ZAZADO-875917 format. One record per atom (N, C-alpha, C): residue number from 1; residue in three letters; chain; atom name; x, y, z. Coordinates in Angstrom, 3 decimals, padded with zeros to 6 digits, m for minus. Example, Ala and Ser with C-alpha at 12.3 -4.5 7.8 and 13.67 -1.06 7.14 Angstrom:
<rs>
> nr/rest/kette/atom/px/py/pz
> 1/ala/A/N/013.190/m005.690/007.800
> 1/ala/A/CA/012.300/m004.500/007.800
> 1/ala/A/C/013.200/m003.300/007.800
> 2/ser/A/N/012.850/m002.250/007.080
> 2/ser/A/CA/013.670/m001.060/007.140
> 2/ser/A/C/012.900/000.030/007.870
</rs>
This chain:
<rs>
> nr/rest/kette/atom/px/py/pz
> 1/met/A/N/057.092/039.891/178.043
> 1/met/A/CA/055.944/040.637/178.531
> 1/met/A/C/055.450/041.584/177.429
> 2/thr/A/N/054.166/041.750/177.396
> 2/thr/A/CA/053.590/042.711/176.466
> 2/thr/A/C/053.630/044.105/177.097
> 3/arg/A/N/053.347/045.114/176.280
> 3/arg/A/CA/053.299/046.483/176.806
> 3/arg/A/C/052.223/046.597/177.884
> 4/asp/A/N/051.077/045.960/177.669
> 4/asp/A/CA/049.995/046.003/178.657
> 4/asp/A/C/050.408/045.346/179.968
> 5/glu/A/N/051.145/044.250/179.899
> 5/glu/A/CA/051.618/043.577/181.118
> 5/glu/A/C/052.599/044.455/181.889
> 6/val/A/N/053.493/045.131/181.167
> 6/val/A/CA/054.432/046.036/181.825
> 6/val/A/C/053.661/047.195/182.460
> 7/ala/A/N/052.697/047.755/181.723
> 7/ala/A/CA/051.884/048.855/182.246
> 7/ala/A/C/051.093/048.418/183.480
> 8/asn/A/N/050.561/047.223/183.464
> 8/asn/A/CA/049.811/046.704/184.601
> 8/asn/A/C/050.714/046.571/185.825
> 9/leu/A/N/051.906/046.037/185.648
> 9/leu/A/CA/052.852/045.885/186.751
> 9/leu/A/C/053.216/047.257/187.327
> 10/leu/A/N/053.557/048.209/186.452
> 10/leu/A/CA/053.952/049.542/186.915
> 10/leu/A/C/052.789/050.276/187.566
> 11/gly/A/N/051.575/050.077/187.032
> 11/gly/A/CA/050.400/050.736/187.581
> 11/gly/A/C/050.095/050.325/189.010
> 12/lys/A/N/050.545/049.146/189.406
> 12/lys/A/CA/050.320/048.656/190.774
> 12/lys/A/C/051.314/049.233/191.776
> 13/ile/A/N/052.446/049.742/191.290
> 13/ile/A/CA/053.495/050.170/192.224
> 13/ile/A/C/053.921/051.633/192.082
> 14/leu/A/N/053.456/052.314/191.030
> 14/leu/A/CA/053.884/053.687/190.781
> 14/leu/A/C/052.700/054.633/190.651
> 15/asn/A/N/052.951/055.899/190.937
> 15/asn/A/CA/051.953/056.949/190.714
> 15/asn/A/C/052.005/057.392/189.261
> 16/lys/A/N/050.902/057.976/188.821
> 16/lys/A/CA/050.826/058.498/187.453
> 16/lys/A/C/051.590/059.815/187.358
> 17/glu/A/N/052.202/060.030/186.208
> 17/glu/A/CA/052.881/061.290/185.888
> 17/glu/A/C/051.824/062.363/185.693
> 18/val/A/N/052.080/063.567/186.197
> 18/val/A/CA/051.113/064.651/186.100
> 18/val/A/C/051.145/065.305/184.720
> 19/gly/A/N/052.338/065.547/184.185
> 19/gly/A/CA/052.466/066.243/182.914
> 19/gly/A/C/052.323/065.332/181.718
> 20/asn/A/N/052.294/065.946/180.557
> 20/asn/A/CA/052.267/065.207/179.303
> 20/asn/A/C/053.687/065.140/178.762
> 21/leu/A/N/054.298/063.989/178.898
> 21/leu/A/CA/055.678/063.807/178.464
> 21/leu/A/C/055.716/063.014/177.166
> 22/asp/A/N/056.774/063.234/176.405
> 22/asp/A/CA/056.913/062.567/175.113
> 22/asp/A/C/057.517/061.169/175.252
> 23/asn/A/N/056.956/060.253/174.499
> 23/asn/A/CA/057.566/058.939/174.340
> 23/asn/A/C/058.783/059.089/173.421
> 24/pro/A/N/059.741/058.195/173.536
> 24/pro/A/CA/060.827/058.218/172.551
> 24/pro/A/C/060.272/057.953/171.154
> 25/ser/A/N/060.786/058.675/170.195
> 25/ser/A/CA/060.372/058.459/168.807
> 25/ser/A/C/061.120/057.266/168.228
> 26/thr/A/N/060.669/056.808/167.080
> 26/thr/A/CA/061.391/055.747/166.373
> 26/thr/A/C/062.827/056.191/166.099
> 27/asn/A/N/063.001/057.465/165.734
> 27/asn/A/CA/064.351/057.985/165.485
> 27/asn/A/C/065.207/057.988/166.744
> 28/asp/A/N/064.605/058.314/167.913
> 28/asp/A/CA/065.344/058.269/169.177
> 28/asp/A/C/065.873/056.861/169.437
> 29/trp/A/N/065.001/055.856/169.264
> 29/trp/A/CA/065.401/054.469/169.494
> 29/trp/A/C/066.460/054.022/168.479
> 30/thr/A/N/066.255/054.356/167.226
> 30/thr/A/CA/067.200/053.970/166.182
> 30/thr/A/C/068.580/054.556/166.464
> 31/his/A/N/068.623/055.831/166.838
> 31/his/A/CA/069.890/056.495/167.149
> 31/his/A/C/070.602/055.790/168.305
> 32/leu/A/N/069.862/055.486/169.367
> 32/leu/A/CA/070.474/054.864/170.543
> 32/leu/A/C/070.938/053.437/170.248
> 33/glu/A/N/070.132/052.685/169.516
> 33/glu/A/CA/070.532/051.318/169.175
> 33/glu/A/C/071.757/051.315/168.258
> 34/lys/A/N/071.833/052.275/167.376
> 34/lys/A/CA/073.000/052.379/166.504
> 34/lys/A/C/074.246/052.735/167.320
> 35/lys/A/N/074.102/053.656/168.257
> 35/lys/A/CA/075.229/054.070/169.102
> 35/lys/A/C/075.841/052.880/169.836
> 36/phe/A/N/074.984/052.008/170.371
> 36/phe/A/CA/075.466/050.891/171.172
> 36/phe/A/C/075.599/049.591/170.387
> 37/gly/A/N/075.194/049.598/169.128
> 37/gly/A/CA/075.310/048.402/168.310
> 37/gly/A/C/074.481/047.251/168.825
> 38/cys/A/N/073.315/047.582/169.330
> 38/cys/A/CA/072.456/046.521/169.870
> 38/cys/A/C/070.994/046.877/169.673
> 39/gln/A/N/070.170/045.862/169.745
> 39/gln/A/CA/068.726/046.041/169.728
> 39/gln/A/C/068.229/045.796/171.144
> 40/phe/A/N/067.543/046.776/171.708
> 40/phe/A/CA/067.096/046.661/173.092
> 40/phe/A/C/065.948/045.677/173.234
> 41/pro/A/N/065.838/045.031/174.405
> 41/pro/A/CA/064.705/044.139/174.655
> 41/pro/A/C/063.384/044.910/174.563
> 42/glu/A/N/062.365/044.270/174.045
> 42/glu/A/CA/061.058/044.915/173.920
> 42/glu/A/C/060.541/045.401/175.270
> 43/glu/A/N/060.725/044.599/176.327
> 43/glu/A/CA/060.254/045.000/177.654
> 43/glu/A/C/060.937/046.287/178.113
> 44/phe/A/N/062.200/046.443/177.749
> 44/phe/A/CA/062.932/047.661/178.096
> 44/phe/A/C/062.319/048.863/177.378
> 45/lys/A/N/062.016/048.704/176.103
> 45/lys/A/CA/061.390/049.790/175.343
> 45/lys/A/C/060.026/050.155/175.942
> 46/tyr/A/N/059.238/049.149/176.287
> 46/tyr/A/CA/057.933/049.420/176.902
> 46/tyr/A/C/058.110/050.191/178.210
> 47/phe/A/N/059.056/049.734/179.028
> 47/phe/A/CA/059.312/050.366/180.315
> 47/phe/A/C/059.693/051.839/180.126
> 48/ile/A/N/060.642/052.104/179.259
> 48/ile/A/CA/061.082/053.481/179.020
> 48/ile/A/C/059.925/054.325/178.491
> 49/glu/A/N/059.154/053.785/177.565
> 49/glu/A/CA/058.007/054.521/177.036
> 49/glu/A/C/056.981/054.817/178.133
> 50/leu/A/N/056.794/053.889/179.035
> 50/leu/A/CA/055.821/054.074/180.110
> 50/leu/A/C/056.300/055.057/181.180
> 51/met/A/N/057.564/055.438/181.136
> 51/met/A/CA/058.047/056.460/182.063
> 51/met/A/C/057.479/057.834/181.719
> 52/ser/A/N/056.800/057.942/180.571
> 52/ser/A/CA/056.070/059.175/180.259
> 52/ser/A/C/054.696/059.158/180.930
> 53/val/A/N/054.319/058.018/181.495
> 53/val/A/CA/053.018/057.852/182.133
> 53/val/A/C/053.145/057.744/183.655
> 54/tyr/A/N/054.230/057.137/184.136
> 54/tyr/A/CA/054.409/056.878/185.558
> 54/tyr/A/C/055.623/057.611/186.116
> 55/val/A/N/055.566/057.899/187.423
> 55/val/A/CA/056.673/058.530/188.138
> 55/val/A/C/057.463/057.429/188.842
> 56/phe/A/N/058.755/057.364/188.561
> 56/phe/A/CA/059.615/056.334/189.128
> 56/phe/A/C/060.572/056.985/190.118
> 57/pro/A/N/060.768/056.390/191.299
> 57/pro/A/CA/061.720/056.972/192.248
> 57/pro/A/C/063.153/056.859/191.708
> 58/gly/A/N/063.909/057.913/191.843
> 58/gly/A/CA/065.243/057.930/191.255
> 58/gly/A/C/065.155/058.414/189.827
> 59/asp/A/N/066.243/058.303/189.120
> 59/asp/A/CA/066.315/058.853/187.769
> 59/asp/A/C/066.377/057.762/186.710
> 60/ile/A/N/065.218/057.475/186.107
> 60/ile/A/CA/065.228/056.642/184.918
> 60/ile/A/C/065.707/057.542/183.796
> 61/leu/A/N/066.790/057.154/183.146
> 61/leu/A/CA/067.385/057.989/182.111
> 61/leu/A/C/066.512/057.990/180.867
> 62/asn/A/N/066.452/059.123/180.208
> 62/asn/A/CA/065.576/059.296/179.062
> 62/asn/A/C/066.201/058.801/177.762
> 63/val/A/N/065.328/058.401/176.859
> 63/val/A/CA/065.692/058.108/175.472
> 63/val/A/C/065.208/059.261/174.610
> 64/ser/A/N/064.037/059.762/174.921
> 64/ser/A/CA/063.443/060.867/174.162
> 64/ser/A/C/064.252/062.139/174.355
> 65/ile/A/N/064.336/062.913/173.291
> 65/ile/A/CA/064.949/064.236/173.402
> 65/ile/A/C/063.867/065.317/173.355
> 66/gly/A/N/062.618/064.884/173.438
> 66/gly/A/CA/061.490/065.811/173.427
> 66/gly/A/C/061.189/066.321/174.825
> 67/asn/A/N/059.907/066.480/175.131
> 67/asn/A/CA/059.455/066.931/176.441
> 67/asn/A/C/059.567/065.769/177.425
> 68/thr/A/N/060.508/065.874/178.372
> 68/thr/A/CA/060.777/064.783/179.297
> 68/thr/A/C/060.648/065.245/180.744
> 69/asn/A/N/060.928/064.343/181.668
> 69/asn/A/CA/060.879/064.642/183.096
> 69/asn/A/C/062.111/065.408/183.577
> 70/gly/A/N/063.031/065.717/182.694
> 70/gly/A/CA/064.219/066.484/183.060
> 70/gly/A/C/065.421/065.644/183.434
> 71/asn/A/N/065.257/064.340/183.532
> 71/asn/A/CA/066.409/063.483/183.806
> 71/asn/A/C/067.344/063.494/182.601
> 72/asp/A/N/068.599/063.190/182.842
> 72/asp/A/CA/069.559/063.082/181.743
> 72/asp/A/C/069.151/061.953/180.809
> 73/thr/A/N/069.717/061.948/179.619
> 73/thr/A/CA/069.473/060.856/178.682
> 73/thr/A/C/070.481/059.734/178.915
> 74/ile/A/N/070.148/058.576/178.402
> 74/ile/A/CA/071.074/057.446/178.445
> 74/ile/A/C/072.367/057.819/177.732
> 75/glu/A/N/072.236/058.424/176.564
> 75/glu/A/CA/073.419/058.774/175.778
> 75/glu/A/C/074.320/059.777/176.515
> 76/phe/A/N/073.735/060.829/177.069
> 76/phe/A/CA/074.522/061.822/177.798
> 76/phe/A/C/075.250/061.185/178.978
> 77/thr/A/N/074.526/060.377/179.746
> 77/thr/A/CA/075.104/059.743/180.926
> 77/thr/A/C/076.237/058.810/180.545
> 78/tyr/A/N/076.022/058.005/179.517
> 78/tyr/A/CA/077.065/057.092/179.043
> 78/tyr/A/C/078.311/057.878/178.612
> 79/asp/A/N/078.110/058.901/177.798
> 79/asp/A/CA/079.238/059.700/177.316
> 79/asp/A/C/079.977/060.368/178.476
> 80/tyr/A/N/079.242/060.886/179.436
> 80/tyr/A/CA/079.850/061.525/180.602
> 80/tyr/A/C/080.691/060.516/181.389
> 81/glu/A/N/080.111/059.360/181.657
> 81/glu/A/CA/080.836/058.349/182.439
> 81/glu/A/C/082.058/057.826/181.680
> 82/met/A/N/081.949/057.700/180.368
> 82/met/A/CA/083.107/057.261/179.569
> 82/met/A/C/084.248/058.281/179.678
> 83/lys/A/N/083.918/059.559/179.692
> 83/lys/A/CA/084.945/060.601/179.799
> 83/lys/A/C/085.658/060.566/181.146
> 84/gln/A/N/085.012/060.005/182.155
> 84/gln/A/CA/085.637/059.921/183.473
> 84/gln/A/C/086.741/058.861/183.507
> 85/gly/A/N/086.710/057.959/182.525
> 85/gly/A/CA/087.802/057.007/182.355
> 85/gly/A/C/087.697/055.676/183.058
> 86/val/A/N/086.633/055.435/183.797
> 86/val/A/CA/086.520/054.145/184.496
> 86/val/A/C/085.297/053.335/184.062
> 87/trp/A/N/084.459/053.912/183.218
> 87/trp/A/CA/083.232/053.241/182.801
> 87/trp/A/C/083.552/052.070/181.870
> 88/lys/A/N/082.818/050.991/182.004
> 88/lys/A/CA/082.967/049.824/181.129
> 88/lys/A/C/082.196/050.081/179.842
> 89/glu/A/N/082.871/049.998/178.719
> 89/glu/A/CA/082.342/050.398/177.418
> 89/glu/A/C/081.018/049.732/177.057
> 90/asp/A/N/080.822/048.480/177.460
> 90/asp/A/CA/079.622/047.740/177.060
> 90/asp/A/C/078.420/047.949/177.977
> 91/leu/A/N/078.598/048.685/179.068
> 91/leu/A/CA/077.479/048.940/179.970
> 91/leu/A/C/076.650/050.124/179.474
> 92/ile/A/N/075.340/049.933/179.459
> 92/ile/A/CA/074.403/050.974/179.025
> 92/ile/A/C/073.559/051.356/180.244
> 93/pro/A/N/073.848/052.510/180.860
> 93/pro/A/CA/073.087/052.897/182.051
> 93/pro/A/C/071.655/053.291/181.690
> 94/phe/A/N/070.703/052.882/182.530
> 94/phe/A/CA/069.320/053.312/182.290
> 94/phe/A/C/068.633/053.812/183.554
> 95/tyr/A/N/069.192/053.526/184.730
> 95/tyr/A/CA/068.587/053.937/185.990
> 95/tyr/A/C/069.696/054.422/186.903
> 96/ser/A/N/069.699/055.721/187.164
> 96/ser/A/CA/070.705/056.331/188.031
> 96/ser/A/C/070.203/056.310/189.468
> 97/ile/A/N/070.942/055.607/190.307
> 97/ile/A/CA/070.598/055.516/191.719
> 97/ile/A/C/071.132/056.739/192.467
> 98/gly/A/N/072.192/057.325/191.941
> 98/gly/A/CA/072.861/058.454/192.585
> 98/gly/A/C/074.294/058.079/192.920
> 99/asn/A/N/075.120/059.076/193.119
> 99/asn/A/CA/076.535/058.874/193.469
> 99/asn/A/C/077.281/058.019/192.461
> 100/gly/A/N/076.861/058.037/191.201
> 100/gly/A/CA/077.561/057.279/190.167
> 100/gly/A/C/077.196/055.809/190.101
> 101/asp/A/N/076.137/055.403/190.790
> 101/asp/A/CA/075.661/054.019/190.750
> 101/asp/A/C/074.504/053.918/189.760
> 102/tyr/A/N/074.502/052.833/188.984
> 102/tyr/A/CA/073.504/052.676/187.923
> 102/tyr/A/C/073.072/051.222/187.772
> 103/phe/A/N/071.830/051.050/187.329
> 103/phe/A/CA/071.407/049.787/186.745
> 103/phe/A/C/071.672/049.921/185.254
> 104/cys/A/N/072.169/048.843/184.646
> 104/cys/A/CA/072.629/048.897/183.259
> 104/cys/A/C/072.218/047.649/182.484
> 105/leu/A/N/072.188/047.820/181.176
> 105/leu/A/CA/072.114/046.708/180.240
> 105/leu/A/C/073.522/046.490/179.702
> 106/his/A/N/073.734/045.361/179.036
> 106/his/A/CA/075.047/045.049/178.464
> 106/his/A/C/074.905/044.979/176.946
> 107/ala/A/N/075.617/045.862/176.255
> 107/ala/A/CA/075.467/045.990/174.801
> 107/ala/A/C/075.707/044.688/174.054
> 108/lys/A/N/076.702/043.918/174.461
> 108/lys/A/CA/077.041/042.695/173.728
> 108/lys/A/C/076.055/041.564/173.981
> 109/glu/A/N/075.179/041.719/174.962
> 109/glu/A/CA/074.188/040.689/175.265
> 109/glu/A/C/072.822/040.989/174.641
> 110/cys/A/N/072.654/042.198/174.112
> 110/cys/A/CA/071.357/042.593/173.542
> 110/cys/A/C/070.981/041.683/172.386
> 111/pro/A/N/069.716/041.360/172.213
> 111/pro/A/CA/068.564/041.866/172.946
> 111/pro/A/C/068.230/041.061/174.205
> 112/asn/A/N/069.003/040.027/174.483
> 112/asn/A/CA/068.707/039.170/175.634
> 112/asn/A/C/069.620/039.477/176.813
> 113/thr/A/N/069.844/040.755/177.052
> 113/thr/A/CA/070.760/041.181/178.093
> 113/thr/A/C/070.225/040.954/179.495
> 114/ala/A/N/071.147/040.650/180.374
> 114/ala/A/CA/070.847/040.656/181.798
> 114/ala/A/C/070.836/042.113/182.253
> 115/val/A/N/070.441/042.350/183.497
> 115/val/A/CA/070.509/043.681/184.094
> 115/val/A/C/071.604/043.642/185.152
> 116/tyr/A/N/072.464/044.659/185.109
> 116/tyr/A/CA/073.621/044.730/185.996
> 116/tyr/A/C/073.538/045.978/186.862
> 117/tyr/A/N/074.176/045.889/188.028
> 117/tyr/A/CA/074.288/047.034/188.917
> 117/tyr/A/C/075.749/047.443/188.969
> 118/tyr/A/N/076.003/048.704/188.619
> 118/tyr/A/CA/077.359/049.240/188.663
> 118/tyr/A/C/077.492/050.118/189.902
> 119/ser/A/N/078.445/049.773/190.772
> 119/ser/A/CA/078.728/050.554/191.972
> 119/ser/A/C/079.977/051.385/191.721
> 120/his/A/N/079.807/052.694/191.720
> 120/his/A/CA/080.919/053.613/191.482
> 120/his/A/C/081.975/053.502/192.582
> 121/glu/A/N/081.513/053.503/193.819
> 121/glu/A/CA/082.430/053.491/194.963
> 121/glu/A/C/083.316/052.252/194.975
> 122/glu/A/N/082.726/051.122/194.664
> 122/glu/A/CA/083.477/049.868/194.688
> 122/glu/A/C/084.021/049.478/193.322
> 123/ser/A/N/083.666/050.250/192.275
> 123/ser/A/CA/084.038/049.916/190.889
> 123/ser/A/C/083.716/048.458/190.580
> 124/ser/A/N/082.519/048.057/191.000
> 124/ser/A/CA/082.120/046.669/190.796
> 124/ser/A/C/080.852/046.595/189.959
> 125/ile/A/N/080.683/045.451/189.316
> 125/ile/A/CA/079.502/045.181/188.504
> 125/ile/A/C/078.922/043.859/188.981
> 126/glu/A/N/077.645/043.891/189.332
> 126/glu/A/CA/076.972/042.672/189.779
> 126/glu/A/C/075.727/042.441/188.931
> 127/lys/A/N/075.507/041.192/188.569
> 127/lys/A/CA/074.286/040.851/187.843
> 127/lys/A/C/073.120/040.886/188.824
> 128/glu/A/N/072.088/041.653/188.452
> 128/glu/A/CA/070.897/041.789/189.295
> 128/glu/A/C/069.751/040.911/188.822
> 129/ala/A/N/069.697/040.659/187.532
> 129/ala/A/CA/068.619/039.841/186.965
> 129/ala/A/C/069.115/039.250/185.649
> 130/asp/A/N/068.641/038.074/185.315
> 130/asp/A/CA/069.067/037.405/184.081
> 130/asp/A/C/068.462/038.010/182.825
> 131/ser/A/N/067.403/038.816/182.994
> 131/ser/A/CA/066.758/039.463/181.848
> 131/ser/A/C/066.074/040.737/182.336
> 132/phe/A/N/065.697/041.589/181.401
> 132/phe/A/CA/064.980/042.794/181.788
> 132/phe/A/C/063.610/042.440/182.346
> 133/glu/A/N/062.978/041.431/181.789
> 133/glu/A/CA/061.682/041.000/182.305
> 133/glu/A/C/061.803/040.562/183.766
> 134/glu/A/N/062.848/039.824/184.079
> 134/glu/A/CA/063.054/039.399/185.473
> 134/glu/A/C/063.252/040.622/186.369
> 135/trp/A/N/064.031/041.609/185.892
> 135/trp/A/CA/064.249/042.831/186.671
> 135/trp/A/C/062.929/043.543/186.928
> 136/leu/A/N/062.085/043.640/185.894
> 136/leu/A/CA/060.773/044.259/186.065
> 136/leu/A/C/059.949/043.541/187.131
> 137/asn/A/N/059.966/042.228/187.094
> 137/asn/A/CA/059.183/041.453/188.058
> 137/asn/A/C/059.703/041.596/189.483
> 138/gln/A/N/060.958/042.022/189.635
> 138/gln/A/CA/061.542/042.252/190.964
> 138/gln/A/C/061.221/043.645/191.506
> 139/leu/A/N/060.720/044.535/190.657
> 139/leu/A/CA/060.476/045.925/191.075
> 139/leu/A/C/059.555/046.062/192.284
> 140/pro/A/N/058.452/045.320/192.371
> 140/pro/A/CA/057.605/045.502/193.567
> 140/pro/A/C/058.370/045.279/194.868
> 141/ser/A/N/059.230/044.280/194.906
> 141/ser/A/CA/060.042/044.034/196.112
> 141/ser/A/C/061.106/045.105/196.281
> 142/phe/A/N/061.757/045.475/195.188
> 142/phe/A/CA/062.835/046.461/195.233
> 142/phe/A/C/062.324/047.821/195.705
> 143/leu/A/N/061.138/048.209/195.279
> 143/leu/A/CA/060.607/049.533/195.608
> 143/leu/A/C/059.821/049.576/196.918
> 144/ser/A/N/059.623/048.429/197.542
> 144/ser/A/CA/058.832/048.447/198.787
> 144/ser/A/C/059.681/048.768/199.996
</rs>
């Protein structure tokens, strides 16, 4: 999907953000990709960047360290969960559902990673979509 296609999909299901939030910088992306040893899917980058334009229910974790919506960053969340001792090293959380549940990417599968759901209570991981693009296309149903 192109950035415009992702924006079009999100524009149909989400409200616009009121404030002026910062997109992740090239340095933000480089730092995060280096941390996880992977290159993120382009659709994922577009989605995260568009979170400065749209309001998403729940906590989409930030990449930018600039002016953000106040949600935690991917890096902070990953580091916190790793310190708890039960987090799977290759999971990269990007959407916090609450109560320790997350939608995640898999570092070793990048850039063609599937999207996984991590359930804290059950300590289980389930594949939700075969690609980030597929996950995006499921959002209208998921959010309705």
